[in-house]
N, CA, C and O atoms as a GROMACS GRO file, in nm:
protein
  556
    1MET      N    1  -7.008  -5.268  -4.758
    1MET     CA    2  -6.928  -5.190  -4.850
    1MET      C    3  -6.921  -5.048  -4.798
    1MET      O    4  -7.022  -4.990  -4.757
    2ALA      N    5  -6.801  -4.992  -4.800
    2ALA     CA    6  -6.781  -4.856  -4.749
    2ALA      C    7  -6.848  -4.754  -4.841
    2ALA      O    8  -6.844  -4.766  -4.963
    3SER      N    9  -6.909  -4.656  -4.779
    3SER     CA   10  -6.971  -4.551  -4.858
    3SER      C   11  -6.866  -4.451  -4.902
    3SER      O   12  -6.757  -4.441  -4.844
    4GLU      N   13  -6.901  -4.377  -5.005
    4GLU     CA   14  -6.810  -4.276  -5.054
    4GLU      C   15  -6.789  -4.170  -4.947
    4GLU      O   16  -6.884  -4.128  -4.881
    5GLY      N   17  -6.666  -4.128  -4.930
    5GLY     CA   18  -6.636  -4.028  -4.828
    5GLY      C   19  -6.618  -4.088  -4.690
    5GLY      O   20  -6.603  -4.014  -4.592
    6ALA      N   21  -6.618  -4.221  -4.679
    6ALA     CA   22  -6.601  -4.285  -4.549
    6ALA      C   23  -6.462  -4.253  -4.494
    6ALA      O   24  -6.367  -4.231  -4.570
    7VAL      N   25  -6.452  -4.250  -4.365
    7VAL     CA   26  -6.325  -4.221  -4.300
    7VAL      C   27  -6.232  -4.342  -4.317
    7VAL      O   28  -6.271  -4.456  -4.292
    8SER      N   29  -6.111  -4.315  -4.359
    8SER     CA   30  -6.011  -4.420  -4.376
    8SER      C   31  -5.915  -4.414  -4.258
    8SER      O   32  -5.854  -4.309  -4.236
    9PRO      N   33  -5.900  -4.522  -4.182
    9PRO     CA   34  -5.817  -4.517  -4.063
    9PRO      C   35  -5.668  -4.515  -4.096
    9PRO      O   36  -5.625  -4.562  -4.202
   10ALA      N   37  -5.592  -4.461  -4.005
   10ALA     CA   38  -5.446  -4.465  -4.011
   10ALA      C   39  -5.398  -4.524  -3.879
   10ALA      O   40  -5.439  -4.477  -3.773
   11PHE      N   41  -5.313  -4.624  -3.885
   11PHE     CA   42  -5.260  -4.685  -3.763
   11PHE      C   43  -5.170  -4.583  -3.696
   11PHE      O   44  -5.068  -4.544  -3.753
   12ALA      N   45  -5.205  -4.540  -3.575
   12ALA     CA   46  -5.136  -4.428  -3.513
   12ALA      C   47  -5.048  -4.466  -3.395
   12ALA      O   48  -4.936  -4.416  -3.385
   13TYR      N   49  -5.094  -4.554  -3.306
   13TYR     CA   50  -5.023  -4.584  -3.183
   13TYR      C   51  -5.024  -4.734  -3.153
   13TYR      O   52  -5.120  -4.804  -3.183
   14THR      N   53  -4.915  -4.779  -3.095
   14THR     CA   54  -4.912  -4.904  -3.022
   14THR      C   55  -4.882  -4.864  -2.880
   14THR      O   56  -4.778  -4.804  -2.852
   15VAL      N   57  -4.972  -4.895  -2.788
   15VAL     CA   58  -4.955  -4.858  -2.648
   15VAL      C   59  -4.909  -4.982  -2.572
   15VAL      O   60  -4.974  -5.087  -2.576
   16VAL      N   61  -4.796  -4.969  -2.504
   16VAL     CA   62  -4.738  -5.079  -2.428
   16VAL      C   63  -4.757  -5.048  -2.280
   16VAL      O   64  -4.713  -4.943  -2.232
   17TYR      N   65  -4.822  -5.138  -2.208
   17TYR     CA   66  -4.847  -5.120  -2.066
   17TYR      C   67  -4.727  -5.174  -1.989
   17TYR      O   68  -4.690  -5.291  -2.004
   18VAL      N   69  -4.666  -5.088  -1.907
   18VAL     CA   70  -4.539  -5.120  -1.841
   18VAL      C   71  -4.544  -5.086  -1.693
   18VAL      O   72  -4.633  -5.014  -1.647
   19LYS      N   73  -4.447  -5.138  -1.618
   19LYS     CA   74  -4.439  -5.111  -1.475
   19LYS      C   75  -4.392  -4.969  -1.445
   19LYS      O   76  -4.443  -4.905  -1.353
   20ASP      N   77  -4.296  -4.919  -1.523
   20ASP     CA   78  -4.237  -4.787  -1.499
   20ASP      C   79  -4.218  -4.719  -1.634
   20ASP      O   80  -4.129  -4.756  -1.711
   21VAL      N   81  -4.300  -4.620  -1.663
   21VAL     CA   82  -4.303  -4.555  -1.793
   21VAL      C   83  -4.168  -4.492  -1.828
   21VAL      O   84  -4.116  -4.515  -1.937
   22ALA      N   85  -4.111  -4.414  -1.738
   22ALA     CA   86  -3.984  -4.345  -1.766
   22ALA      C   87  -3.872  -4.446  -1.788
   22ALA      O   88  -3.790  -4.430  -1.879
   23LYS      N   89  -3.869  -4.550  -1.706
   23LYS     CA   90  -3.765  -4.653  -1.718
   23LYS      C   91  -3.778  -4.728  -1.851
   23LYS      O   92  -3.677  -4.757  -1.916
   24SER      N   93  -3.899  -4.760  -1.892
   24SER     CA   94  -3.920  -4.831  -2.019
   24SER      C   95  -3.884  -4.743  -2.138
   24SER      O   96  -3.824  -4.792  -2.234
   25ALA      N   97  -3.919  -4.615  -2.133
   25ALA     CA   98  -3.884  -4.525  -2.243
   25ALA      C   99  -3.732  -4.515  -2.257
   25ALA      O  100  -3.679  -4.520  -2.368
   26ALA      N  101  -3.663  -4.501  -2.145
   26ALA     CA  102  -3.516  -4.494  -2.147
   26ALA      C  103  -3.456  -4.625  -2.197
   26ALA      O  104  -3.359  -4.625  -2.272
   27PHE      N  105  -3.514  -4.738  -2.155
   27PHE     CA  106  -3.465  -4.869  -2.198
   27PHE      C  107  -3.479  -4.885  -2.349
   27PHE      O  108  -3.384  -4.928  -2.415
   28TYR      N  109  -3.595  -4.853  -2.405
   28TYR     CA  110  -3.616  -4.868  -2.550
   28TYR      C  111  -3.525  -4.775  -2.629
   28TYR      O  112  -3.482  -4.808  -2.739
   29SER      N  113  -3.496  -4.659  -2.572
   29SER     CA  114  -3.403  -4.568  -2.637
   29SER      C  115  -3.262  -4.630  -2.642
   29SER      O  116  -3.198  -4.630  -2.746
   30ALA      N  117  -3.216  -4.681  -2.529
   30ALA     CA  118  -3.082  -4.740  -2.522
   30ALA      C  119  -3.072  -4.873  -2.595
   30ALA      O  120  -2.976  -4.896  -2.669
   31ALA      N  121  -3.170  -4.960  -2.576
   31ALA     CA  122  -3.162  -5.097  -2.629
   31ALA      C  123  -3.195  -5.107  -2.777
   31ALA      O  124  -3.134  -5.188  -2.848
   32PHE      N  125  -3.289  -5.028  -2.825
   32PHE     CA  126  -3.336  -5.044  -2.962
   32PHE      C  127  -3.313  -4.923  -3.052
   32PHE      O  128  -3.345  -4.927  -3.171
   33GLY      N  129  -3.257  -4.815  -2.996
   33GLY     CA  130  -3.217  -4.702  -3.079
   33GLY      C  131  -3.323  -4.598  -3.107
   33GLY      O  132  -3.308  -4.519  -3.201
   34TYR      N  133  -3.430  -4.595  -3.029
   34TYR     CA  134  -3.534  -4.494  -3.052
   34TYR      C  135  -3.508  -4.370  -2.969
   34TYR      O  136  -3.443  -4.376  -2.865
   35THR      N  137  -3.557  -4.256  -3.017
   35THR     CA  138  -3.548  -4.131  -2.944
   35THR      C  139  -3.679  -4.110  -2.869
   35THR      O  140  -3.786  -4.129  -2.925
   36VAL      N  141  -3.670  -4.070  -2.742
   36VAL     CA  142  -3.790  -4.039  -2.665
   36VAL      C  143  -3.843  -3.904  -2.713
   36VAL      O  144  -3.775  -3.802  -2.699
   37ARG      N  145  -3.963  -3.906  -2.768
   37ARG     CA  146  -4.028  -3.783  -2.818
   37ARG      C  147  -4.092  -3.707  -2.704
   37ARG      O  148  -4.087  -3.584  -2.699
   38ARG      N  149  -4.152  -3.781  -2.611
   38ARG     CA  150  -4.229  -3.715  -2.506
   38ARG      C  151  -4.234  -3.804  -2.382
   38ARG      O  152  -4.257  -3.924  -2.392
   39LEU      N  153  -4.212  -3.744  -2.267
   39LEU     CA  154  -4.234  -3.809  -2.138
   39LEU      C  155  -4.306  -3.706  -2.054
   39LEU      O  156  -4.248  -3.605  -2.016
   40ASP      N  157  -4.435  -3.731  -2.024
   40ASP     CA  158  -4.509  -3.628  -1.951
   40ASP      C  159  -4.461  -3.619  -1.806
   40ASP      O  160  -4.399  -3.712  -1.754
   41GLN      N  161  -4.490  -3.506  -1.742
   41GLN     CA  162  -4.440  -3.480  -1.607
   41GLN      C  163  -4.490  -3.580  -1.504
   41GLN      O  164  -4.422  -3.605  -1.404
   42SER      N  165  -4.607  -3.638  -1.527
   42SER     CA  166  -4.661  -3.735  -1.432
   42SER      C  167  -4.598  -3.874  -1.448
   42SER      O  168  -4.618  -3.961  -1.364
   43HIS      N  169  -4.524  -3.892  -1.557
   43HIS     CA  170  -4.463  -4.022  -1.592
   43HIS      C  171  -4.570  -4.130  -1.616
   43HIS      O  172  -4.546  -4.248  -1.592
   44LYS      N  173  -4.687  -4.086  -1.663
   44LYS     CA  174  -4.793  -4.181  -1.698
   44LYS      C  175  -4.805  -4.199  -1.848
   44LYS      O  176  -4.893  -4.272  -1.895
   45TRP      N  177  -4.718  -4.133  -1.925
   45TRP     CA  178  -4.724  -4.144  -2.071
   45TRP      C  179  -4.588  -4.107  -2.129
   45TRP      O  180  -4.528  -4.007  -2.090
   46ALA      N  181  -4.542  -4.188  -2.222
   46ALA     CA  182  -4.419  -4.157  -2.296
   46ALA      C  183  -4.439  -4.202  -2.439
   46ALA      O  184  -4.513  -4.296  -2.466
   47GLU      N  185  -4.371  -4.134  -2.532
   47GLU     CA  186  -4.377  -4.170  -2.673
   47GLU      C  187  -4.236  -4.176  -2.729
   47GLU      O  188  -4.148  -4.101  -2.687
   48LEU      N  189  -4.216  -4.265  -2.826
   48LEU     CA  190  -4.089  -4.276  -2.897
   48LEU      C  191  -4.106  -4.229  -3.040
   48LEU      O  192  -4.213  -4.247  -3.099
   49GLU      N  193  -4.002  -4.168  -3.096
   49GLU     CA  194  -3.999  -4.136  -3.238
   49GLU      C  195  -3.978  -4.267  -3.311
   49GLU      O  196  -3.871  -4.327  -3.302
   50SER      N  197  -4.078  -4.311  -3.383
   50SER     CA  198  -4.067  -4.442  -3.449
   50SER      C  199  -4.128  -4.443  -3.588
   50SER      O  200  -4.178  -4.546  -3.634
   51GLY      N  201  -4.126  -4.331  -3.656
   51GLY     CA  202  -4.181  -4.325  -3.790
   51GLY      C  203  -4.326  -4.283  -3.788
   51GLY      O  204  -4.366  -4.199  -3.706
   52THR      N  205  -4.406  -4.338  -3.877
   52THR     CA  206  -4.545  -4.295  -3.890
   52THR      C  207  -4.635  -4.350  -3.780
   52THR      O  208  -4.743  -4.296  -3.756
   53THR      N  209  -4.592  -4.456  -3.714
   53THR     CA  210  -4.669  -4.512  -3.603
   53THR      C  211  -4.592  -4.486  -3.474
   53THR      O  212  -4.471  -4.508  -3.468
   54THR      N  213  -4.661  -4.439  -3.371
   54THR     CA  214  -4.597  -4.406  -3.244
   54THR      C  215  -4.600  -4.525  -3.151
   54THR      O  216  -4.702  -4.593  -3.138
   55ILE      N  217  -4.487  -4.550  -3.085
   55ILE     CA  218  -4.481  -4.647  -2.976
   55ILE      C  219  -4.496  -4.566  -2.849
   55ILE      O  220  -4.418  -4.474  -2.824
   56ALA      N  221  -4.595  -4.600  -2.768
   56ALA     CA  222  -4.621  -4.525  -2.645
   56ALA      C  223  -4.620  -4.620  -2.525
   56ALA      O  224  -4.647  -4.739  -2.539
   57PHE      N  225  -4.587  -4.566  -2.409
   57PHE     CA  226  -4.586  -4.643  -2.285
   57PHE      C  227  -4.680  -4.577  -2.186
   57PHE      O  228  -4.689  -4.455  -2.179
   58THR      N  229  -4.750  -4.660  -2.108
   58THR     CA  230  -4.838  -4.612  -2.004
   58THR      C  231  -4.836  -4.716  -1.891
   58THR      O  232  -4.803  -4.832  -1.917
   59PRO      N  233  -4.871  -4.678  -1.768
   59PRO     CA  234  -4.864  -4.773  -1.656
   59PRO      C  235  -4.957  -4.893  -1.674
   59PRO      O  236  -5.060  -4.885  -1.740
   60LEU      N  237  -4.918  -5.005  -1.614
   60LEU     CA  238  -4.999  -5.127  -1.620
   60LEU      C  239  -5.142  -5.102  -1.573
   60LEU      O  240  -5.238  -5.149  -1.634
   61HIS      N  241  -5.155  -5.028  -1.467
   61HIS     CA  242  -5.288  -5.002  -1.411
   61HIS      C  243  -5.308  -4.852  -1.396
   61HIS      O  244  -5.224  -4.781  -1.342
   62GLN      N  245  -5.422  -4.808  -1.445
   62GLN     CA  246  -5.457  -4.667  -1.431
   62GLN      C  247  -5.608  -4.656  -1.425
   62GLN      O  248  -5.680  -4.722  -1.498
   63ARG      N  249  -5.652  -4.571  -1.338
   63ARG     CA  250  -5.796  -4.559  -1.316
   63ARG      C  251  -5.871  -4.512  -1.439
   63ARG      O  252  -5.990  -4.539  -1.454
   64GLU      N  253  -5.801  -4.439  -1.530
   64GLU     CA  254  -5.867  -4.387  -1.649
   64GLU      C  255  -5.917  -4.497  -1.742
   64GLU      O  256  -6.020  -4.480  -1.808
   65THR      N  257  -5.846  -4.610  -1.747
   65THR     CA  258  -5.886  -4.714  -1.843
   65THR      C  259  -5.924  -4.847  -1.780
   65THR      O  260  -6.004  -4.920  -1.838
   66ASP      N  261  -5.872  -4.881  -1.663
   66ASP     CA  262  -5.903  -5.011  -1.603
   66ASP      C  263  -6.054  -5.033  -1.589
   66ASP      O  264  -6.104  -5.142  -1.618
   67ALA      N  265  -6.126  -4.932  -1.545
   67ALA     CA  266  -6.271  -4.945  -1.526
   67ALA      C  267  -6.345  -4.954  -1.660
   67ALA      O  268  -6.452  -5.014  -1.668
   68LEU      N  269  -6.288  -4.894  -1.763
   68LEU     CA  270  -6.354  -4.893  -1.894
   68LEU      C  271  -6.326  -5.018  -1.977
   68LEU      O  272  -6.417  -5.077  -2.035
   69THR      N  273  -6.199  -5.058  -1.981
   69THR     CA  274  -6.160  -5.166  -2.072
   69THR      C  275  -6.108  -5.290  -2.003
   69THR      O  276  -6.078  -5.389  -2.069
   70GLY      N  277  -6.098  -5.286  -1.870
   70GLY     CA  278  -6.048  -5.401  -1.795
   70GLY      C  279  -5.900  -5.385  -1.761
   70GLY      O  280  -5.827  -5.310  -1.826
   71ALA      N  281  -5.858  -5.458  -1.660
   71ALA     CA  282  -5.719  -5.452  -1.614
   71ALA      C  283  -5.630  -5.531  -1.708
   71ALA      O  284  -5.673  -5.631  -1.767
   72VAL      N  285  -5.507  -5.487  -1.721
   72VAL     CA  286  -5.407  -5.557  -1.801
   72VAL      C  287  -5.373  -5.689  -1.731
   72VAL      O  288  -5.350  -5.691  -1.610
   73GLN      N  289  -5.370  -5.797  -1.806
   73GLN     CA  290  -5.337  -5.928  -1.751
   73GLN      C  291  -5.196  -5.966  -1.794
   73GLN      O  292  -5.165  -5.964  -1.914
   74LEU      N  293  -5.112  -6.000  -1.700
   74LEU     CA  294  -4.976  -6.041  -1.728
   74LEU      C  295  -4.964  -6.193  -1.728
   74LEU      O  296  -5.046  -6.260  -1.664
   75PRO      N  297  -4.864  -6.248  -1.797
   75PRO     CA  298  -4.842  -6.393  -1.791
   75PRO      C  299  -4.819  -6.437  -1.647
   75PRO      O  300  -4.768  -6.359  -1.566
   76ASP      N  301  -4.855  -6.561  -1.615
   76ASP     CA  302  -4.841  -6.612  -1.479
   76ASP      C  303  -4.698  -6.651  -1.443
   76ASP      O  304  -4.662  -6.656  -1.325
   77SER      N  305  -4.615  -6.679  -1.544
   77SER     CA  306  -4.478  -6.721  -1.517
   77SER      C  307  -4.385  -6.670  -1.626
   77SER      O  308  -4.429  -6.624  -1.731
   78ALA      N  309  -4.255  -6.679  -1.599
   78ALA     CA  310  -4.155  -6.634  -1.696
   78ALA      C  311  -4.156  -6.719  -1.822
   78ALA      O  312  -4.111  -6.675  -1.928
   79GLY      N  313  -4.209  -6.842  -1.813
   79GLY     CA  314  -4.216  -6.930  -1.928
   79GLY      C  315  -4.330  -6.897  -2.023
   79GLY      O  316  -4.336  -6.949  -2.134
   80GLU      N  317  -4.420  -6.809  -1.980
   80GLU     CA  318  -4.531  -6.767  -2.064
   80GLU      C  319  -4.500  -6.630  -2.123
   80GLU      O  320  -4.408  -6.561  -2.078
   81ARG      N  321  -4.577  -6.591  -2.223
   81ARG     CA  322  -4.562  -6.458  -2.278
   81ARG      C  323  -4.698  -6.399  -2.306
   81ARG      O  324  -4.798  -6.470  -2.316
   82GLY      N  325  -4.701  -6.268  -2.317
   82GLY     CA  326  -4.826  -6.199  -2.346
   82GLY      C  327  -4.868  -6.221  -2.489
   82GLY      O  328  -4.795  -6.280  -2.568
   83PRO      N  329  -4.988  -6.173  -2.525
   83PRO     CA  330  -5.042  -6.197  -2.658
   83PRO      C  331  -4.989  -6.103  -2.767
   83PRO      O  332  -5.038  -6.107  -2.880
   84VAL      N  333  -4.891  -6.019  -2.734
   84VAL     CA  334  -4.838  -5.924  -2.832
   84VAL      C  335  -4.686  -5.938  -2.838
   84VAL      O  336  -4.620  -5.962  -2.737
   85GLU      N  337  -4.634  -5.924  -2.958
   85GLU     CA  338  -4.490  -5.925  -2.981
   85GLU      C  339  -4.456  -5.796  -3.053
   85GLU      O  340  -4.525  -5.758  -3.148
   86ILE      N  341  -4.352  -5.729  -3.010
   86ILE     CA  342  -4.308  -5.606  -3.077
   86ILE      C  343  -4.198  -5.645  -3.174
   86ILE      O  344  -4.106  -5.718  -3.137
   87CYS      N  345  -4.207  -5.597  -3.298
   87CYS     CA  346  -4.109  -5.634  -3.400
   87CYS      C  347  -4.044  -5.510  -3.459
   87CYS      O  348  -4.111  -5.413  -3.496
   88PHE      N  349  -3.911  -5.514  -3.467
   88PHE     CA  350  -3.834  -5.406  -3.526
   88PHE      C  351  -3.748  -5.461  -3.638
   88PHE      O  352  -3.692  -5.570  -3.626
   89ASP      N  353  -3.738  -5.387  -3.748
   89ASP     CA  354  -3.650  -5.424  -3.860
   89ASP      C  355  -3.517  -5.352  -3.847
   89ASP      O  356  -3.512  -5.234  -3.812
   90TYR      N  357  -3.410  -5.424  -3.875
   90TYR     CA  358  -3.275  -5.367  -3.871
   90TYR      C  359  -3.196  -5.415  -3.992
   90TYR      O  360  -3.216  -5.527  -4.039
   91ALA      N  361  -3.108  -5.331  -4.042
   91ALA     CA  362  -3.017  -5.371  -4.150
   91ALA      C  363  -2.914  -5.470  -4.097
   91ALA      O  364  -2.875  -5.563  -4.167
   92ASP      N  365  -2.868  -5.451  -3.970
   92ASP     CA  366  -2.771  -5.540  -3.908
   92ASP      C  367  -2.833  -5.599  -3.781
   92ASP      O  368  -2.822  -5.541  -3.673
   93VAL      N  369  -2.898  -5.713  -3.796
   93VAL     CA  370  -2.970  -5.776  -3.685
   93VAL      C  371  -2.874  -5.819  -3.575
   93VAL      O  372  -2.906  -5.806  -3.457
   94ASP      N  373  -2.757  -5.870  -3.611
   94ASP     CA  374  -2.660  -5.913  -3.510
   94ASP      C  375  -2.617  -5.797  -3.420
   94ASP      O  376  -2.612  -5.812  -3.298
   95ALA      N  377  -2.587  -5.683  -3.481
   95ALA     CA  378  -2.547  -5.566  -3.404
   95ALA      C  379  -2.663  -5.516  -3.317
   95ALA      O  380  -2.642  -5.477  -3.202
   96ALA      N  381  -2.783  -5.516  -3.370
   96ALA     CA  382  -2.901  -5.472  -3.295
   96ALA      C  383  -2.925  -5.564  -3.176
   96ALA      O  384  -2.958  -5.517  -3.067
   97TYR      N  385  -2.910  -5.693  -3.196
   97TYR     CA  386  -2.929  -5.791  -3.088
   97TYR      C  387  -2.826  -5.766  -2.977
   97TYR      O  388  -2.860  -5.763  -2.859
   98ARG      N  389  -2.698  -5.749  -3.015
   98ARG     CA  390  -2.593  -5.725  -2.916
   98ARG      C  391  -2.621  -5.597  -2.838
   98ARG      O  392  -2.604  -5.593  -2.716
   99ARG      N  393  -2.663  -5.492  -2.908
   99ARG     CA  394  -2.694  -5.365  -2.842
   99ARG      C  395  -2.806  -5.384  -2.740
   99ARG      O  396  -2.797  -5.335  -2.628
  100ALA      N  397  -2.911  -5.454  -2.780
  100ALA     CA  398  -3.025  -5.477  -2.689
  100ALA      C  399  -2.981  -5.553  -2.564
  100ALA      O  400  -3.015  -5.514  -2.453
  101VAL      N  401  -2.906  -5.662  -2.583
  101VAL     CA  402  -2.861  -5.743  -2.470
  101VAL      C  403  -2.764  -5.663  -2.382
  101VAL      O  404  -2.773  -5.669  -2.260
  102ASP      N  405  -2.673  -5.589  -2.444
  102ASP     CA  406  -2.580  -5.506  -2.368
  102ASP      C  407  -2.652  -5.398  -2.288
  102ASP      O  408  -2.600  -5.348  -2.188
  103SER      N  409  -2.772  -5.360  -2.332
  103SER     CA  410  -2.851  -5.256  -2.265
  103SER      C  411  -2.950  -5.312  -2.164
  103SER      O  412  -3.029  -5.238  -2.107
  104GLY      N  413  -2.946  -5.443  -2.142
  104GLY     CA  414  -3.031  -5.502  -2.039
  104GLY      C  415  -3.144  -5.590  -2.087
  104GLY      O  416  -3.218  -5.644  -2.004
  105ALA      N  417  -3.161  -5.607  -2.218
  105ALA     CA  418  -3.263  -5.699  -2.268
  105ALA      C  419  -3.221  -5.842  -2.233
  105ALA      O  420  -3.102  -5.873  -2.231
  106VAL      N  421  -3.318  -5.927  -2.207
  106VAL     CA  422  -3.291  -6.067  -2.173
  106VAL      C  423  -3.288  -6.149  -2.302
  106VAL      O  424  -3.387  -6.152  -2.375
  107PRO      N  425  -3.176  -6.215  -2.332
  107PRO     CA  426  -3.169  -6.296  -2.454
  107PRO      C  427  -3.271  -6.409  -2.452
  107PRO      O  428  -3.286  -6.477  -2.351
  108VAL      N  429  -3.339  -6.430  -2.563
  108VAL     CA  430  -3.433  -6.541  -2.578
  108VAL      C  431  -3.379  -6.636  -2.685
  108VAL      O  432  -3.369  -6.757  -2.663
  109SER      N  433  -3.346  -6.580  -2.801
  109SER     CA  434  -3.294  -6.660  -2.912
  109SER      C  435  -3.204  -6.569  -2.997
  109SER      O  436  -3.248  -6.465  -3.044
  110PRO      N  437  -3.077  -6.608  -3.016
  110PRO     CA  438  -2.988  -6.524  -3.096
  110PRO      C  439  -3.032  -6.520  -3.242
  110PRO      O  440  -3.105  -6.608  -3.287
  111PRO      N  441  -2.990  -6.419  -3.316
  111PRO     CA  442  -3.030  -6.409  -3.456
  111PRO      C  443  -2.990  -6.533  -3.536
  111PRO      O  444  -2.880  -6.585  -3.523
  112GLU      N  445  -3.084  -6.577  -3.619
  112GLU     CA  446  -3.057  -6.689  -3.709
  112GLU      C  447  -3.132  -6.666  -3.839
  112GLU      O  448  -3.237  -6.602  -3.843
  113GLN      N  449  -3.077  -6.720  -3.944
  113GLN     CA  450  -3.138  -6.707  -4.076
  113GLN      C  451  -3.257  -6.802  -4.085
  113GLN      O  452  -3.245  -6.920  -4.054
  114LYS      N  453  -3.372  -6.750  -4.126
  114LYS     CA  454  -3.494  -6.831  -4.139
  114LYS      C  455  -3.511  -6.875  -4.284
  114LYS      O  456  -3.454  -6.816  -4.375
  115SER      N  457  -3.589  -6.979  -4.303
  115SER     CA  458  -3.609  -7.036  -4.437
  115SER      C  459  -3.679  -6.940  -4.532
  115SER      O  460  -3.667  -6.954  -4.654
  116TRP      N  461  -3.753  -6.842  -4.480
  116TRP     CA  462  -3.824  -6.746  -4.565
  116TRP      C  463  -3.736  -6.626  -4.601
  116TRP      O  464  -3.784  -6.531  -4.663
  117GLY      N  465  -3.607  -6.630  -4.562
  117GLY     CA  466  -3.513  -6.527  -4.605
  117GLY      C  467  -3.489  -6.414  -4.506
  117GLY      O  468  -3.419  -6.318  -4.537
  118GLN      N  469  -3.545  -6.425  -4.387
  118GLN     CA  470  -3.529  -6.321  -4.287
  118GLN      C  471  -3.434  -6.369  -4.177
  118GLN      O  472  -3.436  -6.487  -4.141
  119LYS      N  473  -3.351  -6.280  -4.126
  119LYS     CA  474  -3.269  -6.309  -4.009
  119LYS      C  475  -3.344  -6.255  -3.889
  119LYS      O  476  -3.388  -6.139  -3.891
  120VAL      N  477  -3.362  -6.337  -3.783
  120VAL     CA  478  -3.446  -6.299  -3.670
  120VAL      C  479  -3.381  -6.340  -3.538
  120VAL      O  480  -3.327  -6.450  -3.526
  121GLY      N  481  -3.388  -6.251  -3.440
  121GLY     CA  482  -3.347  -6.280  -3.303
  121GLY      C  483  -3.453  -6.228  -3.208
  121GLY      O  484  -3.528  -6.136  -3.242
  122TYR      N  485  -3.460  -6.285  -3.089
  122TYR     CA  486  -3.562  -6.248  -2.991
  122TYR      C  487  -3.500  -6.214  -2.856
  122TYR      O  488  -3.405  -6.279  -2.813
  123VAL      N  489  -3.555  -6.111  -2.790
  123VAL     CA  490  -3.519  -6.075  -2.654
  123VAL      C  491  -3.647  -6.044  -2.577
  123VAL      O  492  -3.754  -6.028  -2.636
  124ARG      N  493  -3.634  -6.036  -2.445
  124ARG     CA  494  -3.742  -5.984  -2.361
  124ARG      C  495  -3.701  -5.847  -2.311
  124ARG      O  496  -3.585  -5.825  -2.276
  125ASP      N  497  -3.796  -5.754  -2.309
  125ASP     CA  498  -3.765  -5.622  -2.256
  125ASP      C  499  -3.769  -5.626  -2.103
  125ASP      O  500  -3.785  -5.734  -2.045
  126ILE      N  501  -3.755  -5.512  -2.037
  126ILE     CA  502  -3.749  -5.510  -1.891
  126ILE      C  503  -3.883  -5.543  -1.824
  126ILE      O  504  -3.888  -5.564  -1.703
  127ASP      N  505  -3.990  -5.548  -1.903
  127ASP     CA  506  -4.121  -5.589  -1.851
  127ASP      C  507  -4.158  -5.731  -1.894
  127ASP      O  508  -4.269  -5.777  -1.868
  128GLY      N  509  -4.066  -5.801  -1.961
  128GLY     CA  510  -4.092  -5.938  -2.004
  128GLY      C  511  -4.158  -5.950  -2.139
  128GLY      O  512  -4.192  -6.060  -2.181
  129ILE      N  513  -4.179  -5.838  -2.210
  129ILE     CA  514  -4.242  -5.839  -2.340
  129ILE      C  515  -4.142  -5.888  -2.444
  129ILE      O  516  -4.026  -5.847  -2.444
  130ILE      N  517  -4.187  -5.978  -2.532
  130ILE     CA  518  -4.101  -6.031  -2.637
  130ILE      C  519  -4.082  -5.925  -2.745
  130ILE      O  520  -4.177  -5.865  -2.794
  131VAL      N  521  -3.955  -5.904  -2.782
  131VAL     CA  522  -3.921  -5.813  -2.891
  131VAL      C  523  -3.846  -5.894  -2.996
  131VAL      O  524  -3.743  -5.956  -2.968
  132ARG      N  525  -3.899  -5.892  -3.117
  132ARG     CA  526  -3.836  -5.960  -3.231
  132ARG      C  527  -3.756  -5.857  -3.308
  132ARG      O  528  -3.807  -5.750  -3.342
  133MET      N  529  -3.632  -5.890  -3.335
  133MET     CA  530  -3.547  -5.805  -3.417
  133MET      C  531  -3.515  -5.884  -3.542
  133MET      O  532  -3.458  -5.992  -3.536
  134GLY      N  533  -3.553  -5.827  -3.656
  134GLY     CA  534  -3.534  -5.900  -3.781
  134GLY      C  535  -3.493  -5.811  -3.896
  134GLY      O  536  -3.505  -5.689  -3.891
  135SER      N  537  -3.444  -5.876  -3.998
  135SER     CA  538  -3.413  -5.804  -4.122
  135SER      C  539  -3.543  -5.786  -4.199
  135SER      O  540  -3.640  -5.860  -4.179
  136HIS      N  541  -3.544  -5.688  -4.286
  136HIS     CA  542  -3.663  -5.664  -4.368
  136HIS      C  543  -3.673  -5.774  -4.473
  136HIS      O  544  -3.574  -5.809  -4.536
  137VAL      N  545  -3.792  -5.828  -4.491
  137VAL     CA  546  -3.814  -5.931  -4.592
  137VAL      C  547  -3.869  -5.863  -4.716
  137VAL      O  548  -3.973  -5.797  -4.711
  138ARG      N  549  -3.801  -5.881  -4.824
  138ARG     CA  550  -3.846  -5.821  -4.952
  138ARG      C  551  -3.934  -5.920  -5.024
  138ARG      O  552  -3.906  -6.040  -5.027
  139ALA      N  553  -4.040  -5.869  -5.083
  139ALA     CA  554  -4.135  -5.954  -5.154
  139ALA      C  555  -4.078  -6.007  -5.284
  139ALA      O  556  -4.145  -6.081  -5.355
   0.00000   0.00000   0.00000
């Protein structure tokens, strides 16, 4: 049981490990509509304006973290995917899907209405990461 005055966490960052930080930041801006908040001069860190939680990009391998937390492991083939999926909500999923594909995202599954009331489509980003684009599901 938490003690009184205990620190309450706030979800702050999702860090995406990518091959080229600047290229990925530009891709997410064009394909998914985010504004690049920060791209450091070394191109080892970028952030997107994404509301209360920041989406950040950093290189797949970097000496600062590989020795501490282990190297990033990528899927062995295009038929596999990593253990994380990035999800974005859109009012117009069809338009968002077309924008992403027109900007270089690889189509996986076009938007379709799901039985739970959400419209969902899937693409792969330029690093092969699955991105789900869906409508907001109201409780």
